[in-house]
Structures are given as structure tokens and as C-alpha cells.
N, C-alpha and C positions, 0 to 999 in steps of 0.2 A: 326694665321697670316701666309699667304702663301708666298712662295718663288717666285722670278721673273721667268717669263716664259723662257724656254730654248732657244727660238729663238734669233738669233743674230741680233741686229739692223743693218739695211742696207744690210742684206744678202738675200734680196728678191726684186722682182719687185713690182711696184706699186700695192697696194691691195685695197685702198679706192675707192668705186664706188659712183658716183653721185656728185652733186655740194655741196660746203661747204659755209656756211655763217658764217662770223666771226664778232661778235659784240664787238667792243672795239679795236681800232687801236693803242694800246700802245705797250710796249716792247713784252709782250707775244703774243698778238694777231697778231702783225705784223710779229714776228718771225715764228709763225705757218703758216701764209700766205706765207712767203718767202719759207719755206720748202715744202709746198704743191704745190705751183705754179711750183717749180723746178721739181716736179714729174708729172706735166701736169694736176693737178686738177684745175677746175674752182673755184676760190675763190672770193666771193663777200664780200666787206668790208663795215661795218657800224659803225658810231661813232657819239656821240653828237657833236663832233668837226669836222666840214668840213675840217679844216686845217690838222688835224691828218689823216683823210682819204686820202686827196690829197698827203700828205707826204708818207704814206704807199704805195699808188699806184705808186708814182714816184720811190720808191725803188724797186718795182716789186713784192709786196706782194699780188696783186690781182687787182680787178676792183671795182669801186663804186657799192654798192648794188642798185637794181632797184625794182620797185613795182611788176614786173612780175616774180621775182625769185621764184623758187620752190626748195629750198635746201633739200637734203637728210639728212644733218647733220648741226646743228647749234652749234657753239662754242662761249660761252659767256666769254669774258675776260675783265670784268669791275671791279671797286673797290668793296671790300667785302660788303659794306653797301647797295649796290644796286644790288648785284648779284641775290638774290632771286626774286626780282621784275622784273628784266630783263629776267631771265629764264622763269618766268611765262608768261610774255608778248610774248616771242618767242614761247612757247608751244601753246599759243592761236593763234598767227598769222600764224604759220606753222603746221597745224594739222597732216601732214604726216611726219614730220621731227623728228628725234632723236635729243635731246638737251643735251649738256653737258656744264660744266663750268670749269674754271681753278683756282678758288679761293683757298686760302691756308687753309681754314676751311670749313668742309663739313657738320657737324651736324646741325649748325644753319641754313644753307641754306635749307637743307632737311626739317627741322622742320617748317620753314616759308612757304615753298611750300605746305606742307600738311595742314597747318593751313588755307591757303587761297583756298584750294580745287583744286590745280593744278594737272594736269595729270602726276603724277610721274612715270607712266608705260612707259613713253617715255623720262625719265630723268635719267641720271647717272652722278654724279659729278666726276671730276678727279682733279689731282693736279700734274703738272710737277715739279720735284725737280730741277729746274734750274732757273737762273736769273742773273742779273747783278746789280752793285751798281747804275748804271744810268738807267733811264726809258725813255719811249717815243719811237715812231717809228724810230727816228734817231739812237737809240742804238740797234735796232733789228738785229738779225743774223740768217741766215738759218740753221746754225749748232748748235744753242743754246742748243738743246735737245739731241744731239748725245751722246749715251752711258749713258744718265742720267735716273734715275728711274722716272717713271710716274705712279702715283697711280690711279687705278680705285676704287672708294669708293662705294662698293656695298650696296644695301639695299633690303628689302624684297618685294619691289614693282616692281622690274625689274630683269630679269636674265642677267648674263653676256653674254649669247648667243644672247639675244635680242639686246644687246648693242655692237654687234660685230664690227659695223662700227667705234666705238670709239677706239677700240683696233687697228683696221686697221690704223686709223689716227696716233696713237702713234707709231706704227711700221714704218709707212711711213716717219715720221720726225726723225727716228733714235733712239728713246727712248726705254727704257725697261719697259714693262707693269708689274705692280705689283698689285695684287688683295688684297684689305683690306676692312674690313667693315668700315662704316662711323666712328664708335666709335674707332676702332683700329687706323684709320688714325689720328683722332684729338689728341689722346693720344700720338701717335708717333711724330707728328710735334711739339707738345708742348715741348717735350724733346729735339729734335734734331734741332729745328729752333727757336721757340718762346722764350723759356727761355734763350738760348744763346744770342738772340738779347737784352733782358733786362740786362743780365749780362754784355755784351759788353758796352751797353749804360751807365750803372751805373759806370763801371770802367772809361770810357771816361769822365764822368761828374766830376770825382775826379781831372782831369787834369786842370779844369778851374782855380782853385786856386793855382796851382803849380807855383813855381818860374820859370823864364826863364832858369835858370841854370839846374833845374831838367828836364824840358822838352827837353833841348838840349842833355841830356843823353839818350833819348829814343832809345831803341834798338829793336830787333826783338820781344822780349817778349811782350812788351806793344803794339807794332804794331799788333801782332797776335791777342791779346785779344780784341783790339778795332777796328779791320778792318771793321766790319759791323755796327759800331756805327753811321755812317753818313747816315743811311737809313732814308727815309721819315717819320717824326713823325706822320703826318696825316694818312698815310696808316697803320702804325703800331698800332695806337690807335684803328682802325677798326679791325685789325686782332686779337689783344689781347683781345678786348672786346668780339669778337665772340667765342673765345676759352678760356674764363676766368677760368672756372673750372679746366681743366687739368693743365693750366699754374700755377694757384695758388697752386695746390697740390704739384707740383714739387718744386716751390719756397719755400714752407714750409719745405720740406726735405732738400733743400739746406741751408736754414736758420739754421736748426738744426746742420748741418755740420759746418757752420761758427761759430755758438755759441760755439760749442765744441772747435774749433780751437782758438777762442778768449780767452776762459777760460784757455786753455793750455798756450797761450802766456802771459797772465796776471800773470800766476803763473808757469813760466818755470822750476823752480826747484822742484815743487810739484811732488809727486809720480804719475807716469803715464802720465805726461804732454808730455814728449818727445815721448812716445809710441803713444799717441793720434795723434800727428802731423805726425809721421812716418806711422801710419795706414792710415791716410787720403791721404798722398802722394802716398803710395803704391796702395791704391784703385784707385787713379787717373791714375797710370801707367797701372793698369789692365783694366780700362775703355777705355783709349785711344788706347790700343792694339786691342780692338774690332772694331775700326773704319776701314771699308774696305779701302784698298789702291787702287792703279791703277787697273782697270778692275775688281773691286770688290774683289780682293785678300785680305785675312786677313793675312798680314805679316808686319814686321817692316823693315824699310830701314836704311841704314847708311847715315849720313849727313857729307858732305865735304864742308868746307868753303874756298873759293878761293878769294884772293885779286885781284881786277880788276881795272886797271887804268881808271879814268873817262875821257876817250878820245874816239872819234868815232871809232867804229869797234872792240873794245876790247872784249866786251861781245860776239859778233857774232863769233870772232875768238876762244874764249874759247869753245863755244858750238860746233863749227865745229870740233875742235880738239878732244873733247870728243867723237863725233860721229866717227871720223877717228880711234880712239882707240878701237872701237867696244863695247863701254859701253853704255847701255841704261839708259838715265836719266829719273827717275820716277817723279821728281818734281823739281821746281826751285823757289827760293825766293831771292829777291834783297834787300839790305840795303845799305844806303849811310853813310859815316862817316862824321859827322858835321865838317865843316871847313877844310876838307882834300880832295884832288883831287883823292880819291879812293872810291871804293865801295866793297861790299862783296856779293859774289854769293854763296848761300847755296844750294848745289846740293844733292838731294836724289838719292841713288843708291842701288842696292842689296849689302848686306854686303860682299859677296864673291869677289866683284870687287873693294872693297875699297883700299886695299893695293897696287894692281897693278896700279890703277888710280892715286893714290898719287905719286908713283914713276915716272910714265910716265909724269904727268903734271910738276913735279919739274924738270925733265930732259929737258923739253921744256921751262923752265924759269918762270913758274907760281909759285906764293907764296901761300903756304897753311897756312891759319890762324887758322885752327882747324878741327878736325874730331871727330866723335862719332859713 
């Protein structure tokens, strides 16, 4: 598994040469179009939905594709179950173009292309690790990919050098290119994306039968765990089906951990039960510590919870004053208190700034509800 290229996103002039055709005017396709047109690239948009194309064009993501276009690069941004067939059609229609796709699973696409005899010497799949809970061209953003990892999923039918235009596109939209094999990619996204989606969904499903009183107690914990559970079921059935093997393997290991925890909870006074729970919780601490923070840094931050009156301008005032104090905010999460006109702003900062920030904010009249 390779490390991200050392180039800094945005620290270069436009690199991509030639016209780009984007097939699929949804969130990702339109966002790519917005970022490239801002760089002066001629982008032609195509989609089965004329309305989606018109919307994307109105937002400035490019122009409608025409029969005379001769793109140097084709980006396929369509649902997973039609990605391979669309890539194959674009390879045939544009014999001089390099073709890529942005589907979240790579192995099944490559296998299907090979099975139908497509020219994979001009195809390299990619996967931008970026998105939003909402889809469609109306949700697109030109900065969606800035600073985000974007995987180039290599295979033995094409060299990374031959696919240089794809890396140029990734750099032009501000993302960080990462080279992985197709197999490495699918195993990685099963762990960091696909299984978390199922876990969040399964937890959220438990809330259906909960009492109103229980749901009213919902705090940041359950909100964090279930945040992605509102994703499109139809899309996720396609994704999970295409990456079923790696996902099932991780779920089996997770099931083993849960079975051990269940056994310990069913017999809490048995020898070793508390240690089993402690070991699992400790392993979780070690695992979350490996998740890169801001700018890819592997470090932990202190969390400060500030009470904010639910009136216009209060949150903006808090953020402004933190900036005036010279403290860099690494992350921010908001939570409302049910039935009360206040909210809680959980602010992540470097640990060395925690004590001073608490003192300065309290001196300015802010109420600190907790720190860690």
C-alpha cells in the first residue's frame, strides 16, 4: 500500500490538458465539472436525465455534450450497477480517450470490463473519498475534493504513467492522489466506509421501536454513530453487493467481538468478563487514535464543550472570539438541548491550548459545560 504523493493540492497551476467529458451529472460528476471549469478546462456533460444536465450547466459545471466532441479524458460518474457498461460504451465511442470512473468499488467493475473484452489499457478506475449526505447537481460544490484522498486503483493492464491525465485531474480539483491496487482499495473501503454504513444503519434501526422519552434523550453519542444512516438504500444495496466478500469478512470479525461482549455482559461477575470488556474498549481507543486528524496528522485533540444561547449571532460570536484569542479550531460539532433554548458547541483544539482557552472564554462570559 503506497503513501499519498507529496504534492500539495492547489499548489500548482492547471495541469490537465485536453477536453473532459463527464458522464453523470449527479453530485460527484457536477462537482468535478465545477472544479475543472474553474481551472479553465472545457467540460462536456452527459446524463440520461436532460434535467440533470441543464441543472449542472446552469450551476457552471460545463456545457452539454455534443456529437462532435473528442475528449482526451472521460470521467464516468454513474451508479455502481451501470458503471462497467457505461465505461465500456465510452471506451468504444471515444477510442483516443483515457477513461476513468469514480465508483466506490473497483474490483467488480474491472472484472466485468475484462469479461466483455473492453480495452482496459485505456481504463484506470478511481475513487474520491468525498461526498455529502445529499445528492444531485443541486448539492455539488467546486471545493468538494479539496484536501481529500482520491484513490487511483491500479491494475496490470495499464501503467500509472499512461494514466497521468487522471492524476492531473485529481490534482487540479485539489485532491490528494493515492495509488492502491484494485484489491487493496476494495478491502480498505470495506473497512473504512462500507461496514461503518451497515453498523450505523443497524444502530439507527434500533431507534424505530424506542419510546419518545428515550429518543428525546439522544445526545452526541447516538448522533455520531447514526449520522450516515440516512444514506440512499438503493445506492448502498449496489455498493455492498459489489464489495460483498470484503464486507462480509469484516462483519464476521465484528460479530465475534460482539459475541464476546454479549457473553461478558450476560455473565458480568464471571472470571474474565470485566477484562474482556476493558480489552475491547481499550482496543477501540487504540483504533480511533490511528484515524488521521486535520491535514492527515495522527494526533489527538482536546474537546471543549461551550454552552451557546439559541439566539441569532451567538455561535458566530463564539467562533470569532476563539479566533481573536489565537486558538486554531480543529473541529466543531453542535448539539441542541431538547426543550431548552441553548445548544452545546463541542470544539476540538490542541491540548496545549485547552487551559488558556477555558480561562479566556469564561472571562468573556461563556459557560463551559465540559472538557476532556
